[in-house]
N, C-alpha and C positions, 0 to 999 in steps of 0.2 A: 230200025231194029238195032243197028249198031250203037246208036246213041243211048238206047235204053239199057243195053248191056253195060255200056260205059258208066252210065249213071248208077246202076245197081252195084257195080264194082267200086265206084267212088264212095257210095253210101256205106257199103260193107266195110271199106277201109276206114272211113271216118268213125263209124260205130265202134270198130275195134280199138282205134286210137283213143276215142273218148272214154271207152270202157276201162282201158288200161290207165288212162289219166285219172279216172274217178277212183280207181283202187288206190293209186298213189296219193291222191288228194285226201281220201278217207283215212289212210294210214298217217298222213301228215297231220290231219286234224286231231287224230287220236294221240299222236306224239306231243303236239302242242298242249292238248288237254292235260296230259300227264305232267308236262313241265309246269303248266299253270297251277295245278294242284300242289306240286312240290314247292313252287314259289309261295303259295298261299299258306301252306301248313309247315314248311321247314325253312325255306330260304329267308323268309321274313325275319327270322331270328337274327340274321346278319343285317339285312337291309333296313330295318326300322331304326337301327342305330344312327342312320344318317337322316338329318332333318329335311334333305332334298327328296327323300323317298315318299312316293305316293302309295298308300295302302290299297288304292283302287286298281293299280296296274295289274296285279295277278287276277283280279276279278274280271277285268276287261279281257285278258287273255283266255280265261276259262270260258267266258261268254262266247267269244268268237269261235273258239275251238269246239264248243258244244254245238254251235250252229252249223259249223262245217261238218261235223260227224253226223248230225241228224239229217241235214238236207242232202249230203252226198250219199247217204244210205238210201234215201228216197229216189235219188237221181238214177240209180241202177235200173229201176223199172221204167223211167222216162226214156232212157237210152234204148232199152230193148223194144219198147212200144213204138219209138220213132215218131212221136207226135210233135210236129213243129212248134205248136204253142208251148208245150211243156219244155221243149228244148230251148226256146227263146227265154222262158222264165228262168231256167237253170243258168243260161248265159248271163242274164241280168243279175242273178244272185251272185255268180262268180265275179262279175264286174264290181258289185258292191263290196264283196270280200276283198278284192284287190285294193279298192280305195281305203278300206279300213286297215289293211295290212301296211299300206304305204304310210298311213298316219302313225301306226305302232312303230314301224321301222324308223321313221323320222324322230319319234320320241326316244328310241334307243340311242340314236346318234347324238341327240342333244343331251341326253342323260349322261353320256360318256364324259362330257366336259364338266358337268356340274357335280358328278358323284364324288370325285376326289376332293373337290373344294368343300363340300358340305360334310363329308365323312369325319374329318378330323374334329370339327366342332361338335358333331353328334356323339362321337366316342368320348370326348372330353366331358360333355354334359352328362353322359351316361355314368361316367366314373363319379362325378360330383353327386349325382342323385342315386348312387348305387344302393340297391336294396337286395340283400341275399335271397329274399323270397321270390324275387323276379330274376330268374336265372339266365336271361338272354345273354348278358355279357359274360357270365361264367361259362355258358355253353360255347360262346365264340372263343374265349381264351383256351379252354381245354381242347376244343376241336381243332383250332388253328395253331395250337401250341405257341401262344403268344401271351404277353403280359403287359397291361396298361396300354396307353396310346403310343408313346414313343418307346418306352421300356417300363420295367417294373418300378422304377423310381417315381413314376407319376402318382402312384398310390401314396407315397410318403410326402409328396409336395402339397397334398391337399390340406386344407385347414377346416376342421381339425384333421390331423394326420390319420390315415386309415391303415389298417393291417392288410398286408398283401393277401388276397383270397387264396384259398386252397386250389382253386381252378388254375392258378399260375404254376402249380407244382409239376415238375418233370415226372416225378414218381409220387403219387398221392399217398402211397403206403409208407414211404420213408421220406418225409419232407418237413423241414422247419423253414417257414417262409422268411424268418429273420436271417436265415443263412441264404444269401442271395445266389449262391451257386446251385441251390436246389430249385430255383424257379427259371422259367423261360426268359431268355435274354432279349429276344426281339419283341418289338411292339406290335400291336394288332393292326394299327393303321398301315404300316409298311407292308405287312403280309396280305391284308385285304386288297390294297391298291395294286400290289404286284400280281395277285391272282386275277383281279378284274381286268387289268391292263393286258396280261398275257392271253386272256381268253376273249377280249372284246372284239377283235377282228373276226373271230369265228362266230361270235354272237351276231355281229352285224351282217356277215356273209350269209348266215342261215336266215336272218330276218329279211334280207333283200331277195334271196332265192325263193323264200316262201311267199313273199308278196307278188313275185312275177308268175308263180305257178297258176293262180286262178285266172290270170289274164290269158294264158295259153289255153286253159279250159274253156273260157268264154268264147274265144275265137273258134275253137273246135266245135263247140255246141251250136253256135250260130251258123257256121259253115254247113254242118250236118242238116240243120233245119232248112237252110236255103236249098240244098241239093234235094232233100225230100220233097219240098214244095215244087221245085223245078221238074222233078221226075213225074209228079202227079199231073202237072200241066202238059208235059210232053206226051204222057199216055192218053190224055183226053184228046189232044190234037191228032 
């Protein structure tokens, strides 16, 4: 009888921990989904300036996050029902998510080294092929408060020489781009690299932490399934 009460207590504890984990995991998946959508529909305006950028990366993030949100929503009923088969399936799903997250985290770490290298060439090529109708670089200059790659003089070094865009203006209402004091002095390359570098450790930390989270859930789910099976065998005996 004592063992039965112990098993019930352990199962109740594991159920509570797994339920709390699933709430956190669901919220994490939702947060990643929001970040993925932001990257797909907003951040790409900066990132596609680099030839090293893969346009499929945000789609992969959105896909994984959507899978997390959908299956973790379904997992609430699995935890409540306490069916070992469903719990093992959930644990297997979490293990697969863990492996996918490790791959994404490794890509983030690798991309850290290649981003700065490819960005300068990407920005330079964007200036050479500048088209006022495609406002990505104008968006970057006005938002980041920068001008050109190294500085505003990059526009004048082109052949044929280009007029400095209005997006370089400090105050667009009172700006003459020929008057260099009216335009931003810092180049976009320096500002973007500075921003990415200052935030990369946070990005990597979040990526690693997120990748370890499903592994914890997989252990909890499989442990709960084992205890439920064991308690059933003990009650039969």
